[in-house]
N, C-alpha and C positions, 0 to 999 in steps of 0.2 A: 504493499499499500504506500509506503514511504517513497519507493522508487517511482510510483505512478505520480504522486504529488510533485516529486522532484522534476519529472519529465514535463508536466504541465507548466511548472514554473520556468524551467530553462527554455522550453520551446515557445514560450509566450502564447500558449494555446488559447487562453481566455481572451487576450487582447486581439488576436487574429480572428477569433470567432466573433467578437464584438464588431470589428471592422466589416466582416462579411455580412452580419445582420443589418448594420447601418446602411451599407451599400444596397442591400436587397430592399430595405424599406424606402430608401431614396428613389430607387428605380421604380417601385410601384407608385410612389407618390407623384413623381414626374409624369409617369404614364397616365395616371388618373387625371391629373390637372392638364394634361395635353388635350383632353377632350374639351375642357372648358376653354383653353387657349385657342383651339382650332375654331370654335364657334365665335370667339371674340375677333380673331383674325379675319374670318369670313365676313363678320359684320362690319368691320372697319373697311375692308376692300369694297363691300357693297353698300357702304354709307348707311348703316343702321346700327342699332345698339347691341344686339346680341343678348345672351342670358343676363338678366338683371333683377330677377325676382327672388331667387333662393339665396339669401345672404347678401352682404354688401358687394355690389358689382357682380352678383351671380357666383360668388366664390364657393357656395355650398351646392352648386348645381351637380358636380360629379358625385357627391354623396346622395343627392336626390335621384340621380340616374341609376346609381348602384342599388338603392332601395327599391326602385321600380322594377329593375331587372330581377332582383332577388325574390320579390313577392308575386311576380307574374306567374301564370299557370305554366308548368313545365310539360309541354305536349311532345309526345313521341308518336310519329305516324305508325299506323297499324301494321303496314307492310315493311317497316324499316328493320334493319338488323340492329337490335337494341343495344348490344354491348359495343359494337363498332360505332354506333350513333353517339354513344356517350364518350368513347375513347377519342374521337376526332378532335373536339375542342380542347380536351385535356392535353392531348399531345401537342397541339399548336401552342398552348399556354406554356407548357413545360419547356419546349425547345426555345421559345422566345426568352424565358427567364434564364436559361442556361447560357445563352450566347454572350452575355456580358461578364461571364465569370473570370475571363483571362484579361480583361481590359484594365490597364494601370490608370487609376483615377488620380493618383498622386505619387509623390516620391516615397517617403517613409517617415514614420514617427520614431523618435528615440525614447524608449521606455526602459528605465533602469540601465541605460547605456547600450541597449540592444535595439537594432532597427526592426521595425515592423512595417512592411510595405502595405500601401493602400491599394490592395488588389485581392480579388477572391483567391485565385491560385496563379502561381507563376510557373509556367512550363516553357521549355525551349522550342515548342512547336505551337505556340499560341495561335497563330493565324490559321494553321491547319485545323485546330480545334474549332475555331469560329466557322470555317467552311463546312466542317463535318456536321456541326449542330444545325447550321442554316439549311443544309441539304436535307436534314431530317424533317424540317418544318413542313415541306410539301406533303408529307405523309398524313399530317393532321387534316389538311385541306382535302386531299384525295380520299381519305377514308370517310370523312364526313359527307362529301358529295356522293360517294358510291353507296354508303349505308343508308342514305335518305330514301332510296328507291324512287327518285324523282329525276326525270330526264334533264330538266333544267339545272338541277344541282349537279348532276353528273357532267353536263357540258361545262359548267363553271369550274368544276374540279379538274377536268382534262385541260382546260385552258390554263389554269394555274400551274399544272404540272409541266406542260410544254413551255410555258413562259419562264418558269423558274429554271428549268434545265438550260434553255438557250442563253439566258442572261447570266447564269452562274459561270458559263464558259468564258464569256467576255470579262466578267468580274475577276475570275481567277487569273486570266492572262494580263489584266491590267496591274495586278499585284506582283506578277513575276518580275517586272522591271524594278519594283521597289526592293524585292529580295535580292536581285542581282547587285543593286547598289549597296545594300546594308549587309549582306552576307549572313543573315540570321532570320529565323522564323519567329523569334520571340517578340511580342508586341512591346514589352518593356525595353528591350535593347533597341528596337527601331525608334521608340520614343526618345531614349536617351541620346541616340546619335543625332537627333535634331536639336540638341541643346545649342543655345546661342543664336537663335534665329535662323539656323540652317535647315529650314523646313523642306520637306520633300516636295511640296506643291511647286516650288521654284524649279525643281529638277524634273518633275513629272506632271506637268500641267495637263497633258492629254490623258495620262493614266488616271489622274484625279477626276477629270471630267467623265471618263468611261465608268469609273467606279461609282460616282454619284448617280449617273443615269441608271446603272444596273441596280443600285440600292433602291431606287424608286420602283423598279420592276419587281425586285425581291419582296418588297413590302406591300405590293399590290396597291400602290398609291397612284392617283391621277398624275400623268396621263396613261398609266399602265394598269388601270383598275378593271380590265376586261373580265377577270374571273367573277366579279360581282356587279356586272354592268346591268343595272335595273332596266335600261331601255331595250335590252336585247334578251335577257335571260330571266326576267321577273325578279330575281334576287340573287342569282348565282349560287355558289356551293353551300351557302347557309340559308337557303330559302325555307327549309322545313324546321329551322331551329328557333327556339324561343327561350325566354327566361335567361338564366345565367349561362347556359350553353352558348347562346348567341352572344352574350356578354363576353365570354372567354374569347371567341373569335375576334370580336371588335377590339377588345382590350389587348390581345396579342399583337394586333397591328401597330398599336402605339408603343408597346414595348420594343417591337422590332425597329420602329423609328428611332427610339432612344439608343438601342444597341448599334444601329447603323451609323448614327451621328457620332457615337463614341469611337467606333472603329475608324471612321473617316478622320476624326480628329487626331487619333494616334498615328495613322499611317501617313497623313499628308500635312497636318497643321500643327505638329509639334506636341500634341497631347497636353500634358500639364506644364510644358515649357512655355515661357512668355518672354517678350523683350525686356531686357534689364533684370533678368532673374538673378544673376550672380550679384549684382549690386544690391538688390533688395535683401537677399539672404545675408550678405556681409553686414549690412547695416542693422538688420534684426539681431544677428549674432552679437554684434558689438554692443547693442543697447540692452538685450535681454539675456545674454549668456548663450553658451553653446547649445544646451539641450532645448531650452524654451525658444530661443531664436530659430533653431532648425525646425521645431514643430510648428511655429507660426508661419515660417516660410513654406512649409509643406501645405498648410491650410490655404495660403495664398495661391499655390500651384493648383490645389484642388478647385479653388474658385475659378481659376483660368480655364481649367478643363471643362467644368460644368458651364461656363459661359460659352465655350465653343460648341458644346453639345446642345445647349438651348438655342443657339443661333441655327444649328443644323436642323433642329425640329421646326423652328420657325420657317426655314427655307422649304421644308417638305410642305408646310401649310400654304406658304406663299404660292408655290408652283401649282398646288391643287386648285386654288381659287383663281388662277390666272390662265392656265393652259387647258384647252379641251382635250378629251381623250382621243387616242388614235383608233383607227379601225384595226381589226385583229391582223389583217394581212400586213398593214403598215408596221404593227408592233413586231411581228416575226421577221419582216424584211430588215428592220433596223437592227435587230439582234444578230442575225446570221450574216447579212450582207453588208452591214455598216460597222457595228462595234467590234465584231471579231476581227475582220481585216485590219481595222485601225489599231486594235490591241497588238496584233502580230507585228505590224509596222513599228509600233512603239518599242516592242522588245528588240527588234533589229537595230533601231536607232540607238537605243540605250547600250546594246552590246558594242556597237562600233565606237560610240563615245567613250565607253570605259576602256576599251582596248587602245584608243588613241591617247588616253591620258587627259583629254580636255572634256571633262564630264559635263559641266554646265553649258559651256559654249557649244560643244558637240551636239548635245541633245537639242538645244534650241535651233541650231543650224539644220539639223536633220528634220525637225518639225517644219521648219520653213520650206525645205525642199519637198517634203511630203505634201504640204498644202499647195505648193506650186504645181506638182505633178497632177494631183487630184483636180485642180482648177483647169489645167490644160485638157485632161481627158473629159471633164465635164463640159467644157466649151466645144469639144469636137464630137460629142455624142450626136447621133442622128436625131433630127428634129421630127416630131410627129406632126403630120399635116392635119389641119382642122377639118373635120368632116362637115360637109355641106348638106343641109337637109334637102332631100329630093334628088340628090346626085346619083 
């Protein structure tokens, strides 16, 4: 028993567990209030007020929505596969919550002279873990659509599966260029390499753009929300769902937005790093001492990380209420004929730039040549003649 207590003390198990629980609670809280923020952003764009009845400024609206979902009738269709019908939304929620476990939200806290990182788990293949969990998320949608025994739900689920598969390819290839530059699969090491304003977005602007577009498709957000397109499919893969099962599907989308914004911040925007970080930390250490100053500096870094995440979530909402959805053939053409070739070209450009030794200049020069070539081929494409009625 004494050895077990000693292990808990030396491994800082309780402090690490506390950090994991806090991160889990913050993730759920941000996802819950993203529903309120979405309606406020939509109202601002459309020149109206948005929710303003439940609490001051509508701040209690997420709690009201949760109560409404919880107390509504839980209906299961007679011909549905009951256990798979229940498993679908649970799996979507589970995979959404797992995806942010390897994201470094901050540097580390010093407790009794020992560092405790602000991260759920630190593994040297963090980005592979994220992709593995994200790829499992499509099973929740597919199982729910198939188990509903509804043709519209099944069509929505098939759309989601084909969409996620096609855009995961482009997303994976957009990250390969980052891995070539950093030489690691660990999200924490990738974040640490961007210290001092050396953000990857300056080296991989095309990769960042491809990753963000694919993140929209992976989260089923407009303009890629064809799996739940009410104008075509009545309601998509969750047509037959009600009560908290429907709430799980809707809530998983906002958790995925949070996780996508966090991973994007770590890969391309420095994560918890911010301009002047060394100066701020040195001043805090000078005024507050080594331990307290280091911990306060870590809190500032956590604030910078969550600022980037919240801006990413706002960007998701901004695009939703600005851009109309694509047709399904346009969506698939963009993934297979647009983003994948661009991602392959970005990998080639990055490899040539790394071999030449001129990383930054070489990548930007290669992108300029790529844009020039694409523009020339686009201008030389055969023009379609306008059809004349009666001809």
